C-alpha positions as CSV (number, residue, x, y, z in Angstrom):
1,M,86.6,146.6,63.6
2,D,83.6,144.5,62.4
3,S,86.2,142.1,60.1
4,Y,88.6,142.2,63.6
5,F,85.9,141.2,65.7
6,F,84.8,138.4,63.2
7,L,88.4,136.8,63.0
8,G,88.7,137.2,67.0
9,T,85.4,135.3,67.0
10,V,86.9,132.6,64.6
11,V,89.7,132.2,66.7
12,V,88.1,131.7,70.1
13,V,85.7,129.3,68.3
14,A,88.7,127.2,66.9
15,L,90.4,127.2,70.1
16,A,87.0,126.1,71.7
17,I,87.1,123.1,69.6
18,Y,90.4,122.1,69.6
19,T,90.3,122.1,73.4
20,L,86.9,120.0,73.5
21,L,88.6,117.6,71.0
22,G,91.7,117.0,73.2
23,T,89.5,116.4,76.1
24,I,87.8,113.9,74.3
25,S,90.9,112.2,72.9
26,F,92.2,112.1,76.4
27,M,89.2,110.5,77.9
28,V,89.1,108.0,75.2
29,Y,92.8,107.4,76.4
30,R,92.1,107.2,79.9
31,K,89.1,105.0,79.5
32,F,91.5,102.5,77.1
33,R,94.1,102.5,79.9
34,L,91.7,102.0,82.6
35,H,90.3,98.9,80.6
36,Q,93.8,97.4,80.3
37,E,94.5,97.9,83.9
38,K,91.4,96.5,85.0
39,N,92.4,93.3,83.0
40,N,95.9,93.1,84.2
41,I,94.1,93.8,87.6
42,S,91.7,91.3,87.3
43,S,93.8,88.4,85.9
44,C,96.2,88.9,89.1
45,F,95.2,86.1,91.4
46,S,92.9,86.4,94.1
47,F,91.8,83.8,96.0
48,S,88.3,84.3,96.1
49,S,87.7,84.0,92.3
50,C,89.4,80.8,92.4
51,F,88.0,79.3,95.1
52,S,85.1,79.2,97.7
53,F,85.5,78.8,101.3
54,S,83.3,78.0,104.1
55,S,82.6,80.8,107.2
56,S,85.9,79.2,109.2
57,S,88.5,79.7,106.6
58,S,90.4,82.4,107.2
59,T,89.4,85.4,105.7
60,S,91.0,88.9,105.8
61,S,89.8,91.4,108.8
62,P,91.6,94.6,109.7
63,G,94.5,94.4,112.0
64,R,94.8,90.6,111.7
65,K,97.9,89.5,111.4
66,H,98.8,86.3,109.0
67,Q,101.5,83.9,109.0
68,V,102.0,83.8,105.3
69,F,101.6,86.5,102.6
70,P,101.1,84.8,98.9
71,S,101.5,86.9,95.7
72,F,100.2,85.4,92.9
73,H,99.2,86.3,89.4
74,G,96.4,83.3,88.7
75,A,95.8,83.8,84.6
76,D,98.8,81.6,83.6
77,V,99.0,79.4,87.3
78,R,96.7,76.6,87.3
79,K,93.5,76.5,89.6
80,S,94.5,72.9,90.2
81,F,97.7,73.9,91.4
82,L,96.6,76.4,93.8
83,S,94.0,74.7,94.9
84,H,96.2,71.9,95.8
85,I,98.8,74.2,97.7
86,M,95.9,75.7,99.5
87,K,94.9,72.6,100.9
88,E,98.0,71.6,102.0
89,F,98.7,75.2,103.6
90,K,95.1,74.5,105.5
91,S,96.3,70.8,106.3
92,K,99.6,72.3,108.2
93,G,97.8,74.7,110.0
94,I,98.9,77.6,108.3
95,D,97.2,80.8,108.3
96,I,97.3,82.5,104.8
97,F,96.5,86.2,103.6
98,I,92.9,86.1,101.8
99,D,92.2,89.1,99.8
100,K,88.9,88.6,98.6
101,D,87.4,91.6,100.8
102,I,90.0,93.8,99.1
103,K,89.2,96.1,96.2
104,R,92.0,96.4,93.8
105,G,92.8,99.5,92.2
106,K,96.1,101.1,90.6
107,S,98.0,101.6,94.3
108,I,97.9,99.2,97.3
109,G,96.1,100.1,100.1
110,P,96.4,100.4,103.5
111,E,94.7,97.5,104.2
112,L,96.9,95.1,102.2
113,T,99.9,96.9,103.0
114,E,99.3,96.2,106.5
115,A,98.8,92.4,105.5
116,I,102.3,92.5,104.1
117,R,103.9,94.0,107.0
118,G,102.2,91.9,109.7
119,S,103.2,88.9,107.9
120,R,105.8,86.5,109.0
121,V,106.5,84.9,105.2
122,A,105.9,86.1,101.8
123,I,106.0,83.4,99.1
124,V,106.0,84.7,95.7
125,F,105.0,83.0,92.8
126,L,106.7,84.0,89.5
127,S,105.0,83.1,86.9
128,R,105.3,84.1,82.6
129,K,102.5,86.6,82.9
130,Y,103.3,88.1,86.3
131,A,104.7,91.5,85.6
132,S,101.6,91.9,83.0
133,S,100.1,93.7,86.3
134,S,101.4,96.8,88.1
135,W,98.9,95.7,91.0
136,C,101.4,92.6,91.1
137,L,104.5,94.0,90.6
138,N,103.7,97.4,93.5
139,E,102.9,94.0,95.7
140,L,106.2,93.0,94.9
141,A,108.0,96.1,95.4
142,L,106.3,96.3,98.9
143,I,107.2,92.6,99.7
144,M,110.6,93.4,98.9
145,K,110.5,96.4,101.1
146,C,109.6,94.9,104.1
147,R,111.9,92.4,103.3
148,K,115.0,94.9,103.8
149,E,113.4,97.3,106.5
150,L,111.5,94.8,108.8
151,G,113.2,91.1,107.6
152,L,110.0,89.9,106.3
153,T,111.1,86.4,105.2
154,V,110.7,86.2,101.3
155,M,110.2,83.0,99.7
156,T,109.9,81.8,95.6
157,L,108.6,79.7,93.2
158,F,109.4,80.1,89.8
159,Y,106.2,78.3,88.0
160,D,107.7,77.7,84.1
161,L,109.9,80.5,84.3
162,D,113.4,80.7,84.5
163,P,115.2,83.1,86.8
164,T,117.4,85.1,84.4
165,D,114.3,86.2,82.8
166,V,113.0,87.9,85.8
167,R,116.4,89.4,87.0
168,K,117.3,90.7,83.7
169,Q,113.3,91.4,82.1
170,T,113.7,89.1,79.3
171,G,111.8,86.3,77.2
172,D,107.7,86.2,77.6
173,F,108.6,87.7,81.1
174,G,110.2,91.0,79.8
175,M,107.8,91.5,77.0
176,A,104.9,91.4,79.7
177,F,107.1,93.5,82.0
178,K,107.6,96.1,78.8
179,E,104.2,96.4,78.1
180,T,103.2,97.5,81.7
181,C,105.5,99.9,81.7
182,K,103.8,102.2,79.2
183,G,103.0,105.4,80.0
184,K,104.6,104.9,84.1
185,T,107.0,107.2,85.5
186,K,110.6,106.5,85.4
187,D,110.6,106.0,89.4
188,E,107.7,103.4,89.4
189,I,109.8,101.4,86.6
190,G,113.4,101.6,88.5
191,R,111.2,100.6,92.2
192,W,109.9,97.6,89.9
193,R,113.2,96.4,88.3
194,H,115.0,96.6,91.6
195,A,112.2,94.2,93.4
196,L,112.4,91.9,90.2
197,E,116.4,91.7,90.5
198,E,116.4,91.5,94.3
199,V,113.6,88.7,94.3
200,A,115.6,86.7,91.3
201,K,118.4,86.3,93.6
202,I,116.7,84.2,96.1
203,A,117.3,80.8,95.9
204,G,113.7,79.3,95.3
205,Y,111.7,76.4,93.9
206,H,111.2,75.4,90.2
207,S,108.1,73.7,89.1
208,S,110.3,72.6,85.6
209,I,112.4,70.4,87.5
210,W,109.5,68.5,89.6
211,D,107.9,65.4,87.6
212,N,104.9,65.5,90.4
213,E,103.6,68.6,90.9
214,A,102.2,67.2,94.2
215,D,105.7,66.0,95.6
216,M,106.9,69.9,94.8
217,I,103.9,71.4,96.9
218,G,104.3,68.9,99.7
219,I,108.1,70.4,99.9
220,V,107.3,73.6,99.5
221,T,104.5,73.9,102.1
222,T,106.7,71.7,104.4
223,D,109.5,74.4,104.0
224,I,107.4,77.3,104.8
225,S,106.3,75.5,107.6
226,N,109.5,74.7,109.3
227,T,110.4,78.4,108.4
228,L,107.6,79.8,110.6
229,N,108.6,77.6,113.3
230,I,111.9,79.1,113.4
231,S,110.4,82.8,112.6
232,T,108.4,82.5,115.2
233,P,109.6,84.9,118.5
234,S,111.4,82.5,120.8
235,S,111.8,83.0,124.4
236,D,114.8,80.8,124.4
237,F,117.1,83.4,124.9
238,S,114.9,86.1,126.2
239,D,116.3,85.5,129.7
240,L,119.9,85.2,129.0
241,V,122.0,87.3,131.3
242,G,124.2,90.0,129.7
243,M,123.0,88.5,125.8
244,E,121.5,92.0,125.1
245,D,125.3,93.9,125.8
246,H,126.6,91.0,123.6
247,M,124.4,92.0,120.8
248,K,125.3,95.4,120.7
249,K,128.8,95.2,120.7
250,L,128.9,92.3,118.1
251,E,126.4,94.3,115.8
252,R,129.2,97.3,115.9
253,M,131.6,95.0,114.6
254,L,129.2,93.5,111.8
255,Y,128.5,96.8,110.3
256,L,125.4,95.4,108.7
257,D,124.3,98.2,106.6
258,L,127.7,98.0,104.6
259,N,127.7,96.2,101.1
260,D,130.9,94.4,101.6
261,V,131.6,90.6,102.5
262,R,132.8,90.5,106.4
263,M,134.0,87.4,108.8
264,I,134.0,87.6,112.5
265,G,135.6,85.6,115.1
266,I,133.8,84.9,118.2
267,W,136.4,83.7,120.7
268,G,136.4,82.1,124.3
269,P,136.9,79.1,126.6
270,P,134.5,76.1,126.6
271,G,131.5,76.7,128.0
272,I,131.8,80.6,128.3
273,G,128.9,81.2,126.2
274,K,130.1,81.7,122.4
275,T,127.4,79.1,120.9
276,S,124.1,80.7,122.6
277,I,125.6,84.2,121.6
278,A,126.1,83.4,117.9
279,R,122.6,81.6,118.0
280,V,121.2,84.5,119.5
281,L,122.5,86.8,116.4
282,F,121.4,84.0,114.1
283,R,117.9,84.0,115.1
284,K,118.0,87.9,115.0
285,H,119.6,88.7,112.2
286,S,118.8,85.2,109.1
287,D,115.5,86.8,108.0
288,S,117.3,89.9,106.4
289,F,119.5,87.3,104.3
290,D,119.0,85.6,100.9
291,L,120.3,82.4,102.7
292,S,121.6,81.4,105.9
293,V,122.7,78.5,107.7
294,F,123.8,77.6,111.5
295,M,126.7,75.0,111.4
296,E,126.8,73.2,114.5
297,T,129.6,71.7,116.3
298,V,131.6,71.9,113.1
299,K,134.3,69.6,114.7
300,G,131.9,67.0,114.7
301,Y,131.5,66.5,111.1
302,T,133.4,63.5,110.0
303,R,133.2,61.4,106.9
304,P,133.7,58.0,107.5
305,G,136.1,56.2,105.9
306,C,137.6,59.6,104.8
307,S,141.2,59.9,106.0
308,D,142.7,62.7,103.1
309,E,142.3,66.3,103.9
310,H,140.7,66.5,100.3
311,G,138.4,64.1,101.0
312,L,137.6,65.8,104.0
313,K,136.6,69.2,102.7
314,L,134.9,68.0,100.0
315,H,132.2,66.1,102.3
316,L,132.2,69.4,104.6
317,Q,131.2,71.4,101.4
318,Q,128.6,68.8,100.8
319,Q,127.2,69.1,104.1
320,F,127.4,72.9,104.1
321,L,125.5,73.6,101.0
322,S,123.2,70.9,101.5
323,Q,121.8,72.9,105.1
324,I,122.1,76.3,103.4
325,F,120.4,75.0,100.1
326,N,117.7,72.9,102.4
327,Q,118.6,69.8,99.6
328,K,119.6,66.3,100.3
329,D,122.7,64.8,98.2
330,V,123.8,68.2,96.7
331,E,126.9,66.9,94.4
332,V,130.2,68.7,94.7
333,P,132.6,67.1,92.4
334,H,135.1,70.0,93.5
335,L,136.4,72.7,96.0
336,G,134.9,75.6,93.8
337,V,131.1,74.7,94.0
338,V,130.4,77.0,97.2
339,Q,131.9,79.8,95.1
340,D,130.2,78.8,92.2
341,R,126.5,78.9,94.0
342,L,126.9,81.7,96.5
343,R,129.1,84.3,95.0
344,D,126.0,86.4,94.1
345,K,124.0,85.8,97.2
346,R,123.7,87.6,100.5
347,V,124.2,84.7,102.8
348,L,124.7,84.4,106.6
349,V,126.8,81.8,108.0
350,V,127.7,80.5,111.3
351,L,130.4,78.3,111.7
352,D,129.9,76.7,115.2
353,D,132.9,75.5,117.1
354,V,135.7,75.4,114.3
355,D,138.9,73.6,115.5
356,Q,140.8,73.1,112.2
357,S,142.1,75.3,109.7
358,A,140.6,72.6,106.5
359,Q,137.3,73.3,108.3
360,L,137.2,77.0,107.4
361,E,138.9,76.5,103.9
362,A,136.1,74.0,102.7
363,M,133.4,76.4,103.8
364,A,134.2,79.9,104.2
365,K,138.0,80.3,102.7
366,E,137.9,83.8,100.9
367,N,135.3,86.4,101.2
368,K,135.0,86.3,97.2
369,W,132.9,83.1,97.9
370,F,129.8,85.1,98.7
371,G,128.2,87.8,97.6
372,P,128.2,91.6,98.7
373,G,126.6,92.0,102.1
374,S,127.3,88.6,103.6
375,R,128.5,87.9,106.6
376,I,130.5,85.0,108.0
377,I,130.6,84.5,111.8
378,I,133.1,81.4,113.5
379,T,133.2,80.4,116.8
380,T,135.8,78.8,118.3
381,Q,138.5,78.3,121.4
382,D,141.6,78.8,119.2
383,R,142.2,82.6,118.6
384,R,145.7,81.6,116.7
385,L,143.2,79.6,113.9
386,L,141.3,82.6,113.6
387,K,144.5,84.9,112.8
388,A,146.3,82.1,110.5
389,H,142.8,82.6,108.1
390,G,143.4,86.4,108.3
391,I,140.1,87.3,110.7
392,K,140.8,90.3,112.4
393,D,137.8,91.5,113.5
394,V,137.3,89.2,116.8
395,Y,134.5,89.3,119.7
396,K,136.5,88.0,122.8
397,V,133.8,86.4,125.1
398,D,134.7,87.5,128.5
399,L,134.1,86.1,132.3
400,P,130.5,87.7,133.5
401,P,131.1,90.6,135.7
402,P,129.9,90.0,139.3
403,D,126.6,91.4,138.7
404,D,125.5,89.1,135.4
405,A,127.1,86.1,137.5
406,F,125.0,86.7,140.5
407,Q,121.7,86.9,137.9
408,I,123.1,83.8,135.9
409,F,123.0,81.8,139.5
410,C,119.1,82.9,140.2
411,M,118.2,81.9,136.7
412,Y,119.2,78.5,137.6
413,A,118.6,78.6,141.4
414,F,115.1,80.1,141.3
415,G,114.0,80.6,137.4
416,K,114.5,84.6,137.3
417,T,117.1,86.8,137.9
418,S,116.6,87.6,141.3
419,P,116.3,85.6,144.5
420,K,113.3,84.5,146.3
421,H,112.3,86.7,149.3
422,G,114.3,85.4,152.1
423,F,117.1,83.7,150.2
424,E,119.2,87.0,149.6
425,E,122.0,86.3,151.9
426,L,121.9,82.9,150.8
427,A,121.9,83.4,147.0
428,W,125.1,85.6,147.3
429,E,127.0,83.1,149.6
430,A,126.0,80.4,147.1
431,T,127.6,82.7,144.0
432,Y,130.8,82.9,145.4
433,F,131.3,79.3,145.7
434,S,130.5,79.1,142.1
435,G,133.5,80.7,141.0
436,I,133.2,82.9,137.6
437,H,132.9,80.5,134.9
438,P,129.1,80.4,133.6
439,S,129.4,76.7,133.4
440,G,130.0,76.6,137.1
441,I,127.7,79.2,138.2
442,K,125.0,77.2,136.2
443,S,125.7,73.9,137.8
444,M,126.0,75.4,141.7
445,G,122.5,77.3,140.6
446,S,121.1,74.0,139.4
447,Y,122.3,72.2,142.6
448,F,120.5,74.6,144.9
449,R,117.1,74.7,142.7
450,K,113.9,73.6,144.7
451,M,115.9,73.2,147.9
452,S,114.1,74.3,151.0
453,K,115.8,77.1,153.3
454,P,116.9,74.6,155.6
455,E,118.8,72.5,152.8
456,W,119.9,75.6,151.7
457,V,121.7,76.6,155.2
458,N,123.0,72.7,155.2
459,A,124.4,72.4,152.2
460,L,126.3,76.1,152.1
461,Q,128.0,74.5,155.6
462,R,128.8,71.8,153.7
463,L,130.6,73.7,151.2
464,R,132.2,76.1,153.3
465,T,133.9,72.9,155.2
466,S,134.5,71.4,152.3
467,K,136.4,74.5,150.9
468,L,138.7,74.6,153.9
469,D,139.4,70.9,154.0
470,S,140.7,71.0,150.4
471,E,143.5,73.8,150.6
472,S,146.4,73.5,153.3
473,P,146.4,76.2,156.4
474,R,148.9,77.9,154.2
475,T,146.8,79.1,151.6
476,H,143.6,79.6,154.2
477,R,144.9,83.6,154.4
478,K,145.1,83.8,150.7
479,L,141.5,82.7,150.6
480,I,140.2,85.3,152.9
481,N,141.6,88.2,151.0
482,R,140.7,87.1,147.6
483,L,137.1,86.8,149.2
484,R,137.8,90.1,150.5
485,N,138.5,91.5,147.0
486,V,135.7,89.6,145.4
487,K,133.3,90.9,148.1
488,Q,134.4,94.7,147.2
489,K,134.3,94.1,143.3
490,M,130.8,92.6,143.9
491,L,129.5,94.8,146.0
492,S,131.2,97.8,143.7
493,N,130.2,96.6,140.4
494,T,126.5,96.0,141.5
495,L,125.7,99.0,143.9
496,S,122.9,100.4,141.3
497,R,121.3,97.0,141.0
498,I,121.4,96.3,144.5
499,R,119.9,99.7,145.5
500,K,116.8,98.7,143.0
501,H,116.0,95.5,144.5
502,Q,116.9,96.7,148.1
503,I,119.5,93.8,149.0
504,A,122.3,95.6,149.6
505,S,122.2,94.5,153.3
506,A,121.9,90.9,152.2
507,A,124.7,90.9,150.1
508,A,126.9,92.7,152.8
509,K,125.8,90.6,155.3
510,A,126.3,87.5,153.4
511,A,129.8,88.2,152.4
512,S,130.5,89.3,156.2
513,V,129.0,86.1,157.1
514,Y,131.2,83.8,154.9
515,E,134.5,85.7,155.4
516,T,134.1,85.4,159.4
517,S,133.2,81.9,159.2
518,I,136.3,81.2,157.1
519,K,138.4,83.6,159.3
520,E,137.3,81.5,162.3
521,E,138.0,78.3,161.2
522,V,141.3,79.5,159.8
523,D,142.3,80.6,163.1
524,S,141.1,77.5,164.5
525,S,143.2,75.4,162.2
526,A,146.4,77.6,162.7
527,E,145.8,77.2,166.3
528,S,145.6,73.7,166.5
529,L,148.7,73.5,164.5
530,N,150.8,75.6,166.6
531,H,149.9,73.4,169.4
């Protein structure tokens, strides 16, 4: 009995000692990892550790939206470089996020998350030791997530580093990454790898090709400033009538969530609004692509002294690549350069007002020229050109329905989508005279803008007389019938809006007055002809 008790005691004591040793070993290992992590975190760039700022400088504050979020690893990026680029940001009035009040730990906290999500541009300065910090890698993963989900614009600068080493995690960069991955979960490592692969695809700046660092910094900050100007929420299209409906229809054709390459045509007569529609679509979605370019009025791109088609295509490719990469004097020795440069890039391209097949062959000959997920949009007046290029998805821009026509007229006549009080009847009648083409409606609206009510009445009377004088009596009856049909269609299509704005009687009265006036003059003209 005693021997069993003694043996049990020995076993219990041994287990206790083993457990104690295991706990001590775990604590030592944990302390070592925390120390290593702390070193990595402290080396990841913090603006406050490199510079001192006056109280008037930008500082992080809860809920504040900054224009630019920078991601640095300060250990291998010279302080003079950082100081210089900060000075340039400040001189250009760019509000950059400063994380001096944020306590760094293993995970990204809510304040930093909000700072990234609230910024309009993130610039990632990738250096050899960037991947030695799990903090920087987590920061990058969040930046790339916001790029995908929120359309955050991400710009890159490869500081003494080859982008291939980032994409494939090789070289010194890869060694640092492997060291950081020790003890991490597969999910965490996978998330980091994906972020590095994606950020390496973004066409960025390379410090190795610049002899003068100051020139490079000037270019970088200027481009960021221009990007901010472009990404600023614009009111240019906020009041474009019918634009929301155009966007919904086009987005259904684009299938932006799919990873294939698609070419879409936007087709319609001159002045119908093709360019405006394409521009709104471009502004709305360009930030979610690696590269984007809006080639305006392609038919106007010519090369002085170039008579052969091959030379024209080379010139078009040069113009195209210069704009999409924002670089001057891009060399294009052959017509395969676009494919060589863009086949692994997800791009959004708008070729506006194309009128020759050579233009498409030069800049967007085949889908395989562009990376997965790319979208190429071509606006043109010639549907046959789209068909010849094999483009099956074509969005036809139709003439505006009567309700939209009335709103367009009001936008140009009154500066809003509804008429001023007391002008309802006059506005409806003027819309009749405008025709159904947007350019005619806009011109008529501009003509009436800032006129007094008596001036409106006189102008409309002149338009009635001019309309009758321009047509033979034989066609007057046809005009009346056409106006009756237009009136019925307009009133039918706009019933819901008319109720909302309580101008049903005004519209009906305007149509009736107009028809009666014409009928009286037609009858008078017919009577005089009979005598």
